[in-house]
Structures are given as structure tokens and as C-alpha cells.
N, C-alpha and C positions, 0 to 999 in steps of 0.2 A: 501515623507515618506521614511525613511531608511528601507532597506529590512528587517533587523533584527526586527524592530518594527512592520513591516507589518505582519510578520509570528509569532510573539510572542504570546504564549498562544495556538497555534494550535498544536495538538498532532497527530503524524503520527506513525502508526504501520507498520513495514516492516517484512514480513514473507518470508523467503527464507532458504533453506537447505544449501546454500553455505555461509560459514562464511565470505568470502571475499565480497560478495554482501551486507550482513548485515553491515559489517564494512564500506564499501564504502558509502552506503546510510546513515548510522548512522552519520558518520563524516560530509558528505556533507550537509545533512539536518540540523544537529545541527549547523554547521557553518552559515547557512542561518538564523538561529533563531528559527527553529521549535523545539518542544520537540519530541524526537524520542524514540520509543520502538522497540525492535527487538525480533523476535522469529525464532528459527531454524527448527521448524517443525509445522505441522498443529495443533496438540494438544495444544502446547504452544501458538500458535497464536490465537486459539479460546479462550483459557482461558484469555489471555491478552486483547483480544478484548472485552470480556464480563466484565472483572474486571476493566480495565483501561479506557474504553469508548473513544477510539481515534476519532478524527475528520475525519480521512482518513486512509484507509488500502491499502498498496501496497503489493501484494502477487505474488509469482512465480506460474506459471500454473502447472508445473510438479514437485512434491516433493514426497518422500517416505511417506507412511502413507496417510494423507489427502492431496489431490491435491488442488490447488487453486480453482477449480470448486466446490469441496466438501465444502471448507471453505465458499464460497459465499452462497451456498445452505443452509448450517447450520445457518449462520448469518442471512440470510433473513427470515428464519423460526422462529427466536427468537423474542424477544420483538420489539416493534415499533422502539426503539432507534437503534437497530442493523440493522433494515431494511432500515433506512435512511442514514447510513454511506456510503459515496462513496468508491468504491473499484476499484483500478487500477490493472489490471492483467499485468504481464510481463512474457516474455518467450524468450528463445534463439531460439525457433523454430517459424519462421514467420507464419507457417501454423496454429499455435494456435490462430492467430487473427480471425479465423473463429468463435471462441467462444466468441468474445469480447462483444457480446450482453448481456452476463451475468454480465458484469462489467460496471462501469462508462466509462472506457477507457482501451486501450491496448497499451503497448509499448514493442518494441523488445529489447533484450539484444544483444550486448552491447547498452546501451541507450545513446541518445544525451541529455546532461544535460539541454540545453535550451528547447528542446521539452518536457522533463520530467517536468521541472519547469512550463511550460505553462499549461500542463495537471493538475498538482497539484493545481495551482492557479485557474484554471477553476473549478475543483472539489470542492474547498473550497470557491468559489465565491470571490476570491481575485484579479481578473484581473482588 
């Protein structure tokens, strides 16, 4: 199966306060065939998660306003639909991996594209 077909129809929300990260993920994931939404802060990320209902959320751990941890807590306390959405946490600080139990998975920045794709496929049951 062609990769683009494999990922078609899967919507991923990327939440990161760094425009470069949103652009990088957005371009890469779109190229692979995913539908990509981006948010530059926690408030926008929470709104898009609730209104757009992504299949997967990738969020930075440390952002101004709502942190990735707060985003997870808020989404998990919402409807059943938000409770079941897998969330991948990412951070430039390896020590943040201590909190990975809050999310489906954790990946360090800069990320390895192959490792990230394996984690995305696992979260979306596409492996």
C-alpha cells in the first residue's frame, strides 16, 4: 500500500509555540498523506482539538500559557472522544520524558523522522 494511501483520512494536530516546528511537522506529515492542523499555543490547540477532532495530537511539553501536560489533562477530562485520542509529547529536554506516562508516547527534539513515524503509526494502529 502506498504511504499516502495508508495515511489518507488521518488527521493530526501539532501544537507547538515554535513556528518552525509547526511548519516542519505540517509539511512533512502532509507530504506523507496526513491531514495536518497546527496550533501555536495551548488555547488554540485545545479549541482545534475539540472542534476538529483529530485522530492524533502531537504537543510540545513546555509552552507559554498551557503546557503540554495541561493540554493532556484538559482533554482527558472532556468528552469520551477526547479521552481516547492518543497524544505524543515532545520536548527538547530529555528530562521531560519522566512525564511520558501522561501521554501515549514521548519523543525528543530534534526528532528522528523514522522513530517519529513509527510512534505515529503505532498510536494510529497503522503498523
